[in-house]
N, C-alpha and C positions, 0 to 999 in steps of 0.2 A: 504494500500500500504506500502511496505517496500523497502528500498534502501540498497543495499550492494555493495561493491567494488569487482570487479573480475579482473583477469589477464588472457588474451588470447594471450600469446606471441609466439605461434607457430601455424602452419597450422593444425597440428594434434589436438591441444587443441581446436581450433575453430570448427573443424568437430565434435569432441566428445561432445563439449558443445551444439552445435545445436541438435545433436542426443538426448542428455539428456533432453534438455529443451522442445523439441517438444512432449515429453511424457505427458506434463501437459496441461490441457485445460484452461489456464489462459493467459492473455496478459503480455508480458515482453518487456520493452524498455531498450535499451542501450543508455546511455547519455555520450557523450564525447565533452566537451566544449559546443558549441551551437548546435551540431548535436544530433538528437534523431532518432534512427532507431529501427525497429522491431528486437528483439533479436532472432527470429526464422528464420531470413533471412541471410543466409550465405554470399550472395553477399553484403548485407548491412554492415555486420560486417567487411568484408575486405575493405570497404570504410573508416573505422575509423583508427585512429592512435593507433595501437596495442602495441606500445612500452611502454605505461604507463597504469596504472590501469583505468578501465572504470566503471562507475556507472551502476548497474543493478536495474531497478525499477520493482518490482514484484507486479502485480495488483491482489493480492489475500488477503484473510484475515483468521483469526482463525488459527487452527492447521495446515491447508494446507501450510501456510507460513513456518512453522518450518520444515515440510517434504521437501519442495522445497529447503530450505537453506541447509538442511542435504544432499540432493542429489547432490547439487552443491558445496559441501565442497572442492573438488579438485581445484576449480577455484577461491575460495575466497581469498582476500588479508587480511592477519591477522596482 
């Protein structure tokens, strides 16, 4: 498992993020405070506070993690 911080501060970013992440056959969780939701759930994402960065837990291992992180580079907080 790998954790990265992402920013989803607009409706268009949320839609594009969900479309991108559903291409992968792994589990992804978004963690904001004490809330943990499925990152593939657009309704779940909108229930979070999107004004600040959110932790994304990627439940994959090996080279696939690097491919996923590269695909989500637009959303990463650097």
